[in-house]
matplotlib code that plots the C-alpha trace (Angstrom):
import matplotlib.pyplot as plt

x = [13.5, 13.8, 15.5, 23.4, 27.4, 29.2, 29.2, 31.9, 34.1, 34.2, 37.8, 37.5, 37.4, 37.7, 41.2, 41.5, 43.6, 47.7, 47.6, 51.4, 50.4, 47.8, 49.5, 52.9, 51.5, 49.6, 52.7, 55.0, 52.3, 52.3, 56.1, 56.9, 54.2, 56.1, 59.8, 58.6, 57.2, 60.0, 56.7, 57.7, 57.7, 54.9, 52.8, 54.4, 52.7, 49.2, 49.6, 50.5, 47.0, 45.0, 46.6, 45.9, 42.6, 42.0, 43.5, 41.2, 38.4, 39.5, 39.8, 36.8, 35.4, 37.9, 36.5, 32.7, 33.1, 35.3, 32.0, 29.7, 31.4, 32.2, 29.1, 27.8, 31.0, 31.5, 27.7, 28.2, 31.4, 30.1, 26.7, 29.1, 31.2, 27.9, 26.4, 29.8, 29.2, 25.9, 26.2, 27.8, 31.4, 30.7, 33.2, 33.1, 33.6, 36.7, 37.2, 33.5, 33.3, 30.0, 27.4, 23.9, 21.5, 23.6, 22.0, 23.7, 24.5, 23.0, 26.1, 26.4, 30.2, 28.9, 26.7, 24.9, 24.1, 24.1, 28.0, 29.5, 33.4, 36.0, 34.3, 31.5, 28.3, 25.5, 25.2, 25.2, 25.0, 28.3, 29.2, 32.0, 33.1, 31.8, 36.1, 35.5, 37.9, 36.5, 34.4, 32.5, 30.3, 27.4, 25.7, 27.3, 24.2, 21.4, 20.8, 20.6, 19.3, 17.7, 19.3, 19.2, 20.2, 18.5, 18.1, 20.3, 23.1, 23.3, 21.9, 21.0, 17.7, 18.3, 16.4, 18.0, 16.9, 19.4, 17.0, 14.5, 17.3, 15.0, 12.6, 13.0, 15.7, 13.4, 14.7, 15.1, 14.6, 11.6, 8.1, 6.4, 9.5, 10.5, 12.2, 10.0, 11.1, 12.9, 13.2, 14.0, 16.6, 18.7, 21.8, 24.4, 26.6, 29.5, 26.6, 26.1, 23.2, 21.3, 17.5, 14.5, 11.7, 9.5, 8.2, 6.1, 8.1, 6.7, 8.8, 9.6, 11.7, 12.9, 13.0, 13.2, 12.6, 10.7, 13.3, 11.6, 12.8, 9.0, 8.3, 9.7, 8.7, 8.7, 7.0, 5.5, 4.3, 1.7, 0.3, 1.7, 0.3, 2.9, 1.9, 2.8, 3.2, 5.1, 5.7, 7.8, 11.7, 11.0, 8.5, 5.7, 2.5, 2.7, 0.0, -0.9, -1.2, -2.2, -5.3, -5.1, -5.3, -5.0, -1.5, 2.0, 3.8, 6.9, 10.5, 9.0, 10.9, 9.5, 9.5, 8.8, 7.1, 3.9, 4.2, 5.3, 6.9, 6.9, 6.5, 4.0, 3.1, 0.0, -0.4, -1.5, 1.4, 3.5, 7.1, 7.3, 10.3, 9.7, 7.0, 5.2, 5.6, 4.1, 5.1, 2.8, 2.6, 0.4, 0.4, 1.4, -1.9, -3.2, -5.1, -4.1, -2.9, -1.8, -0.4, 2.6, 3.8, 1.2, 3.0, 2.9, 7.0, 8.9, 9.0, 10.9, 12.9, 12.1, 13.8, 13.3, 15.5, 16.3, 14.4, 11.1, 10.1, 12.2, 13.0, 15.3, 14.2, 14.8, 13.3, 13.3, 14.6, 13.8, 15.2, 16.3, 18.4, 18.0, 18.7, 18.5, 16.1, 15.5, 11.5, 9.5, 6.8, 5.2, 6.0, 6.2, 9.2, 11.9, 15.4, 17.7, 20.8, 22.9, 23.5, 24.8, 24.0, 24.4, 22.2, 22.1, 19.8, 18.8, 19.6, 19.8, 20.8, 23.1, 21.4, 23.1, 21.6, 25.5, 26.1, 24.1, 24.6, 23.7, 24.5, 26.2, 27.9, 29.1, 32.8, 32.3, 33.7, 31.0, 28.8, 29.7, 26.1, 27.9, 26.6, 28.7, 28.6, 28.9, 28.9, 27.5, 28.2, 24.6, 25.5, 24.7, 21.6, 20.6, 18.7, 19.4, 17.2, 15.5, 16.1]
y = [-68.5, -70.3, -73.4, -83.1, -85.8, -87.1, -90.9, -92.0, -94.8, -98.0, -100.0, -103.6, -105.7, -108.9, -108.1, -109.3, -112.6, -112.4, -113.2, -114.6, -116.7, -118.7, -119.2, -119.8, -123.1, -124.5, -124.2, -125.6, -128.8, -129.6, -129.1, -131.6, -133.9, -133.9, -134.6, -137.1, -139.2, -138.3, -137.2, -137.1, -133.8, -134.4, -135.4, -132.1, -130.0, -131.7, -131.4, -127.8, -127.4, -128.7, -126.8, -123.8, -124.9, -125.5, -122.1, -120.1, -121.9, -121.5, -117.9, -117.6, -118.7, -116.8, -113.7, -114.3, -114.6, -111.4, -109.5, -111.4, -110.8, -107.0, -106.2, -103.9, -101.8, -101.5, -100.8, -97.5, -96.3, -96.9, -94.9, -92.2, -92.4, -92.1, -89.4, -87.2, -87.9, -86.7, -83.3, -80.6, -79.1, -77.3, -75.3, -73.5, -69.4, -68.8, -67.1, -67.4, -70.3, -69.4, -67.9, -68.5, -66.4, -65.5, -63.1, -62.1, -58.2, -57.4, -58.2, -61.4, -60.5, -60.1, -61.2, -59.9, -62.6, -63.0, -64.2, -64.3, -64.0, -64.6, -64.1, -62.4, -63.2, -62.6, -62.9, -59.6, -58.9, -58.1, -58.4, -60.1, -61.0, -64.3, -65.3, -64.8, -60.9, -57.7, -58.9, -55.4, -55.7, -53.4, -53.3, -53.5, -53.2, -55.4, -58.5, -58.4, -60.9, -61.1, -58.7, -57.8, -55.8, -52.9, -54.0, -50.8, -52.5, -48.8, -49.6, -52.6, -53.5, -55.7, -56.8, -55.7, -55.3, -52.5, -49.9, -52.6, -54.0, -53.8, -56.1, -60.2, -61.3, -64.4, -66.5, -66.2, -69.9, -70.6, -69.4, -69.2, -67.0, -64.8, -61.6, -58.8, -55.8, -56.1, -53.6, -53.0, -50.4, -49.4, -48.1, -47.5, -50.4, -49.6, -49.4, -45.5, -43.3, -45.6, -45.1, -46.9, -48.1, -49.4, -48.3, -51.2, -54.0, -56.6, -59.3, -57.8, -60.1, -62.4, -59.6, -59.5, -56.5, -56.6, -56.8, -53.3, -51.8, -50.6, -53.0, -54.3, -58.2, -59.6, -61.4, -59.8, -61.5, -60.2, -61.7, -64.4, -64.9, -65.0, -62.6, -61.7, -57.5, -55.2, -51.2, -48.9, -48.6, -45.7, -47.5, -45.9, -47.7, -50.9, -53.4, -56.8, -59.4, -62.8, -62.7, -66.1, -67.8, -71.2, -70.8, -69.1, -67.7, -66.3, -66.4, -65.2, -63.4, -62.2, -64.4, -61.0, -57.9, -59.2, -63.1, -63.9, -67.6, -68.5, -71.1, -71.8, -74.1, -74.8, -73.5, -76.7, -78.1, -75.5, -76.3, -80.2, -81.7, -82.3, -80.1, -79.9, -76.9, -76.5, -74.1, -71.3, -68.7, -65.5, -62.0, -59.0, -58.0, -61.0, -62.5, -66.1, -68.2, -71.6, -74.5, -75.5, -78.5, -81.4, -83.5, -83.9, -83.6, -80.5, -78.1, -75.2, -72.1, -71.1, -69.3, -68.5, -68.5, -65.9, -68.0, -67.1, -70.8, -72.5, -72.4, -74.2, -75.2, -77.7, -80.8, -82.8, -86.8, -89.7, -89.5, -85.7, -84.9, -81.4, -81.6, -78.9, -79.6, -77.6, -77.7, -76.8, -74.4, -75.5, -79.5, -79.9, -82.0, -82.1, -82.4, -83.1, -80.6, -82.0, -85.4, -85.0, -86.1, -83.0, -79.8, -78.1, -75.4, -71.6, -72.0, -69.0, -68.5, -65.9, -63.3, -64.8, -68.2, -69.7, -69.9, -71.2, -70.4, -72.4, -73.2, -76.3, -77.8, -80.8, -80.2, -79.6, -81.6, -84.5, -83.0, -79.0, -77.1, -74.1, -73.4, -72.2, -70.9, -72.8, -72.2, -74.9, -74.3, -75.1, -73.2, -76.2, -76.2, -72.8, -71.0, -67.6, -65.1, -66.1, -63.7]
z = [-45.4, -48.8, -46.2, -46.8, -46.5, -49.7, -50.6, -48.7, -50.8, -48.6, -48.5, -50.3, -47.0, -48.4, -50.8, -54.1, -54.2, -55.3, -58.6, -58.3, -55.5, -56.9, -60.4, -58.9, -56.5, -59.1, -61.6, -58.8, -58.5, -61.8, -62.8, -59.7, -61.0, -64.3, -62.5, -60.5, -63.5, -65.7, -68.4, -71.8, -73.6, -75.5, -72.2, -70.4, -73.6, -73.1, -69.4, -69.6, -72.2, -69.7, -66.6, -69.0, -69.5, -65.8, -65.4, -66.7, -65.6, -61.7, -62.3, -64.0, -60.4, -58.4, -60.1, -60.3, -56.4, -55.9, -58.2, -55.7, -52.7, -53.6, -55.2, -53.1, -52.9, -56.9, -57.5, -54.7, -56.5, -60.0, -58.9, -57.4, -60.8, -63.1, -60.8, -60.7, -65.0, -65.4, -63.4, -65.3, -64.3, -60.9, -59.4, -55.7, -55.6, -54.0, -50.8, -49.2, -46.3, -45.5, -47.6, -49.1, -51.3, -53.8, -56.9, -60.3, -61.4, -64.8, -66.5, -64.8, -63.3, -60.1, -57.1, -54.1, -51.2, -47.4, -46.2, -42.7, -42.4, -39.9, -36.0, -37.3, -35.2, -38.1, -41.8, -43.6, -47.3, -49.6, -52.7, -55.1, -58.4, -59.4, -59.5, -55.8, -55.7, -54.6, -52.1, -50.9, -47.0, -47.6, -44.3, -40.3, -38.2, -37.7, -39.8, -43.3, -45.2, -49.1, -51.5, -55.4, -57.5, -59.9, -63.0, -64.4, -62.4, -60.5, -57.0, -54.4, -52.4, -49.4, -45.9, -42.8, -39.1, -38.8, -37.3, -35.2, -33.2, -29.9, -31.3, -31.1, -33.0, -34.6, -36.7, -40.8, -41.3, -39.1, -41.0, -37.1, -35.9, -38.8, -37.8, -37.7, -38.0, -41.2, -43.2, -47.2, -47.9, -51.2, -51.6, -54.4, -55.3, -52.4, -49.7, -49.7, -50.2, -47.9, -48.2, -46.0, -48.2, -45.4, -41.8, -40.8, -38.6, -40.3, -42.3, -45.4, -47.2, -50.3, -52.6, -56.1, -59.0, -62.3, -65.2, -66.3, -63.3, -62.5, -59.3, -56.3, -55.7, -51.9, -49.2, -46.3, -43.1, -41.1, -38.3, -38.8, -42.6, -45.7, -48.7, -52.0, -52.5, -55.0, -54.2, -56.9, -56.4, -54.0, -51.9, -52.6, -53.7, -52.0, -52.8, -51.8, -54.6, -52.9, -50.6, -49.5, -46.2, -46.3, -48.5, -47.5, -50.7, -51.1, -52.6, -56.0, -59.2, -62.3, -65.0, -67.4, -66.6, -65.8, -64.1, -61.2, -60.5, -56.3, -53.6, -51.5, -48.7, -46.9, -43.5, -42.1, -43.2, -42.1, -40.3, -40.4, -41.6, -45.5, -45.7, -48.8, -51.2, -54.2, -56.9, -58.7, -61.3, -61.0, -62.4, -60.5, -60.5, -58.5, -61.7, -63.5, -60.6, -62.1, -60.2, -61.7, -59.5, -57.7, -56.6, -52.6, -52.1, -51.6, -54.4, -53.3, -54.8, -57.9, -60.6, -64.0, -66.7, -69.2, -72.0, -70.6, -70.6, -67.7, -63.8, -61.8, -58.4, -55.3, -55.2, -52.0, -52.6, -50.3, -47.7, -46.9, -49.9, -52.0, -55.1, -57.9, -60.9, -64.3, -65.5, -68.9, -67.9, -71.3, -71.4, -67.2, -68.0, -65.3, -65.4, -62.7, -62.8, -59.2, -58.0, -54.4, -50.8, -49.5, -49.9, -52.7, -52.7, -53.4, -57.4, -59.5, -63.1, -64.4, -67.1, -70.2, -69.1, -68.9, -65.1, -62.3, -59.2, -56.0, -52.3, -50.8, -48.2, -50.6, -49.8, -45.7, -43.5, -42.0, -39.7, -41.1, -42.3, -43.6, -47.3, -49.3, -52.9, -56.2, -60.1, -62.3, -66.4, -67.8, -71.0, -73.2, -71.5, -74.2, -71.3, -72.9, -73.4, -77.3, -79.7]

ax = plt.figure().add_subplot(projection="3d")
ax.plot(x, y, z, "-o")
ax.set_aspect("equal")
plt.show()
C-alpha cells in the first residue's frame, strides 16, 4: 500500500594515550638529569621551561595523531549528533508495539489505524488516544487496512476483507497481488452500527474524506489498474476520477474541498525495488492534473497540511533510506523532517498543524522490521489553517 537500523557508535579501537603516563615519564627523565649533573636552580628553571615547551609540542603532535586515527569514528559521532539536533522532538506512542497508517480524529485527540496486539495473526483497525490510552478494537473479522474519521468525528470508515474470506488473501504491500474483495465499511466510534458501502469484490482501499464531508475518496483496482474514485458517504454515486492507462494512482487526500493530492507510479516500473513515484494534484472532477515532483526518485505517501500550502511526503534517499520531507506547493521548496537510518513513513499532520504522526522501526532491535507509531512536535513550522 502507501510501502531501516540506526547508526551504531563504534568504540574507539586505538585508545587515548594515558596523560599521567606520558607526562610522568618525561618528568622523571628531566629530574634525573637535574640530579646527575647537580644543575643550579637557574639552569633547572630554564630546562623546565624548555621541557614545558617540548611537552606542549609533543602533546600537540599526539593529539593530531589521535584525530587522524579516530577521524572516522568522530565524524560518525558528530554526524549522528547533528542529525538528532536537526530533528524536531519525537516520541513513541505508548502501548502500540506494532501498527501503521494512523490518522487523527477531527479534534486531534485520537487516532485510527491498523495494529496487531499480542498473538493476533493479522492487522485490524483500532482507535486510541494520542497518548496511547483507550485502545479500542473496531473490527474482529477478516483483515483490515486503511481507515479514516468522518469530518464530524461521529463515525469511522475502514477497509476489510471480512465478507470475502473465501477469496485469495493477497498481499497489501504488493500491487500485483492486492487483496481483491477488500470492501469499505462505516461504523460508530465504538465499532457498532456497521454499514457496508461497497459490494464489488475489487480492491477498494486508501480511503479519506473531503473536509466538507461530501465525498469519500479512495483507490480502486480493476483488472490490475489502479485509479482514484469518489462516492457519497452512504456508498452511492461511485465515480471514477482518473483514467490513466500508464499510471497507477492512489494514496490520495483532499487539500481542500476541490483539490486532491496523490502519488502515482508508471506501470512499467511496478514492484521494482526503489520504484520511482511522483506526486500529483488533481481536481476531484478529474481536471487540472499537475505533476508536483519531477525527479526520478521515490516520492510517496503525501499528506496535506491544514494551511493548504504544504504537504508532507516520503522520499527515499540512497541507498534505501526512507525519510519524511515537507514541501511547499507554491515554491516547491523541500525541508527534511526526519534524520534516521531506519524506516520513517506514512506521515500525517494533525488538524491543527501542531503534530506529525509517522511510523518507524527506529527503536527496534536489529532485524526487526515491525513499524510503530510516533509523534513529532511540528508546531514551530506553523502549518495550521490560515485565518
